[in-house]
C-alpha positions in Angstrom: 180.6 131.8 112.1 178.1 134.4 113.0 178.7 137.7 114.7 176.7 139.3 117.4 175.8 142.9 117.6 178.9 143.9 119.4 181.1 142.6 116.5 182.7 139.7 118.5 182.5 136.3 116.9 180.2 133.7 118.5 181.3 130.1 118.5 178.8 127.8 117.0 176.9 126.2 119.8 177.3 122.6 118.8 178.8 121.4 122.1 178.5 124.6 124.2 181.2 127.1 125.0 182.0 125.5 128.3 183.0 122.2 126.8 185.8 123.8 124.6 188.5 123.5 127.3 187.4 120.0 128.0 187.5 119.1 124.3 191.0 120.6 124.0 192.2 118.7 127.0 190.8 115.5 125.6 192.5 116.0 122.2 195.8 116.8 123.9 195.4 113.7 126.1 194.7 111.5 123.1 197.7 112.9 121.2 199.9 112.4 124.2 198.8 108.8 124.7 199.1 108.0 121.0 202.7 109.3 120.8 203.5 107.5 124.0 202.1 104.2 122.7 203.9 104.6 119.4 207.2 105.2 121.3 206.7 102.3 123.6 205.9 99.9 120.8 208.7 97.4 120.4 210.6 97.7 117.1 211.1 94.2 115.9 214.1 93.6 113.6 213.9 90.6 111.5 217.1 88.8 112.1 218.1 86.8 109.1 218.7 83.2 109.9 222.0 81.8 108.6 221.7 79.8 105.4 222.7 76.2 105.1 225.8 77.3 103.1 227.0 79.7 105.7 226.4 77.1 108.5 228.4 74.6 106.5 231.1 77.1 105.8 231.5 78.2 109.4 231.6 74.5 110.5 234.3 73.8 107.8 236.4 76.8 108.9 236.1 75.6 112.5 237.3 72.1 111.6 240.1 73.5 109.5 241.3 75.8 112.2 241.2 73.0 114.8 243.1 70.6 112.5 245.6 73.3 111.7 246.2 74.1 115.4 246.6 70.4 116.2 249.0 69.8 113.4 251.1 72.8 114.6 251.1 71.4 118.1 252.3 68.0 116.9 254.9 69.6 114.7 256.2 71.7 117.7 256.5 68.6 119.9 258.3 66.5 117.2 260.9 68.8 115.7 263.2 66.2 114.1 265.5 67.6 111.5 265.1 64.6 109.2 261.3 64.8 109.4 261.5 68.6 108.8 263.5 67.9 105.6 261.0 65.3 104.5 258.1 67.7 105.1 259.8 70.4 103.1 260.6 68.0 100.3 257.0 66.8 100.1 255.7 70.3 100.1 258.1 71.3 97.3 257.2 68.3 95.2 253.5 68.7 95.9 253.4 72.4 95.0 255.4 71.7 91.8 252.9 69.0 90.8 249.9 71.3 91.6 251.4 74.1 89.5 251.8 71.7 86.6 248.3 70.1 86.8 246.7 73.5 87.3 248.3 74.7 84.1 247.1 71.6 82.3 243.6 72.1 83.6 243.6 75.7 82.7 244.7 74.9 79.1 241.9 72.2 78.8 239.2 74.6 80.0 240.3 77.4 77.6 240.4 74.9 74.8 236.9 73.6 75.8 235.5 77.1 75.9 237.1 78.5 72.8 237.2 75.4 70.7 239.3 75.1 67.5 239.6 78.5 65.9 
């Protein structure tokens, strides 16, 4: 910047001293419009589509819940003491067999993994 004889600085006369307020106004306008455009831009979130496994799992849970509810409704309608005893007996025998076979399967898997030591 150059100084005149009175010691005050003189702006370089590239665009003229009168265009400085216009330039400032234009820059502020551009900044304002840019920030408004950025704020108005929609922010898209990529929604993850459910995988085939999760779809299958939700369908399976739905079927299971509906079957369970239907079985409970039928059981409530048909409360016969002899049938109740048969159901309890079948459950006891079934859970006993499952416990036995689960133990056998566990032993077989351990033997398969460890081998003869």
